[in-house]
C-alpha positions, 0 to 999 in steps of 0.5 A, a space after each residue: 870717783 865715788 858719788 859719796 865724795 860729791 854728796 859730802 857736806 863740804 863739797 856740797 858747799 863748794 858746789 854751792 859757791 860755784 852756783 853763786 857766781 852767775 847770780 853775783 855777776 847778774 847783780 853787778 851788771 844790773 848795778 845792784 851792788 848791795 845784793 852782789 855784795 851780800 851774795 859775795 859775803 855768803 859765798 866767802 862764808 861758805 868757803 871758810 865753812 866747807 874747810 871747817 866741816 871737812 876737818 870736823 866731820 872727817 870728810 876731807 876728800 880728793 874731790 874736795 882738794 881739787 874742787 875748793 881751789 877751782 871754786 875760789 879761782 872761779 869766783 875771784 877771777 870772775 869778780 875781778 874780770 866783771 868789776 874791771 869791765 864795769 870800770 870799778 877795778 883797773 884792768 891791770 889787776 884783773 889781767 894779773 889775777 886771771 893770768 895767774 889763776 889760769 896758768 896755775 890750773 893749766 900747770 896743775 893739770 899738765 903735771 898731774 897728767 905727765 907725772 901724777 903730781 896732785 898735792 899742790 896745797 896753797 902756800 902761805 903766799 897763796 893764802 895771803 893772795 886769796 885773802 887780799 883778793 877777797 878783801 879787795 873785791 869786798 871793799 870795791 863793792 862796798 865803795 860802790 855802795 858807800 863812797 867814803 874816803 876810808 873805804 877807798 883807802 882800804 880798797 886801794 891798799 888791798 888792791 896793791 896787796 893783791 898785785 904784790 901777792 899775786 906776783 910773789 905767790 906765782 913765783 913761789 908756785 914755780 919754785 914749788 913745781 920745780 922742787 916737786 918735779 925734781 923730787 919726783 924724778 929722783 924717786 923714779 927707778 933708774 930705768 924710768 928716769 932714763 926713759 923720761 929723759 930720753 922722751 
């Protein structure tokens, strides 16, 4: 892997987003929800900015394709886990989000190792799930700062949307994996295909 891929502006922003995670956790554990929310907003802004820079500067790299979703999952899964520990989010949401993200990362690694499959760009359901998770975390922390009824309602709506989209996107991911594995198997030469089935 070239060092130049790490040094691109989009990938530097993605790495910075990962660096923010422990500091957000520290602020949450210390009960400083305002600063935790401020850091989370900056991290979220960097998520949109790195994608924009990658397109505008023509700096889309293979490293960025892997690093960006890993950074997103690290940030959001950690937020759900910590906020559940702090009794700000019911545990069922954290377990569902964490299980899905770990399963997808593990499945992607296995598929890359055994079949060389690496193109797992997020689907429309995955993007909707990520948006719901970001919004849910935002309003959960905002409610801890300003416990107003409309914020609680919005928080509840996005938590339920996260629950639904987490399940839908996970099922869709399973469908995509099966489809791409079949396409990969059919693209293999006849002798390779028979060797694969024999193993």
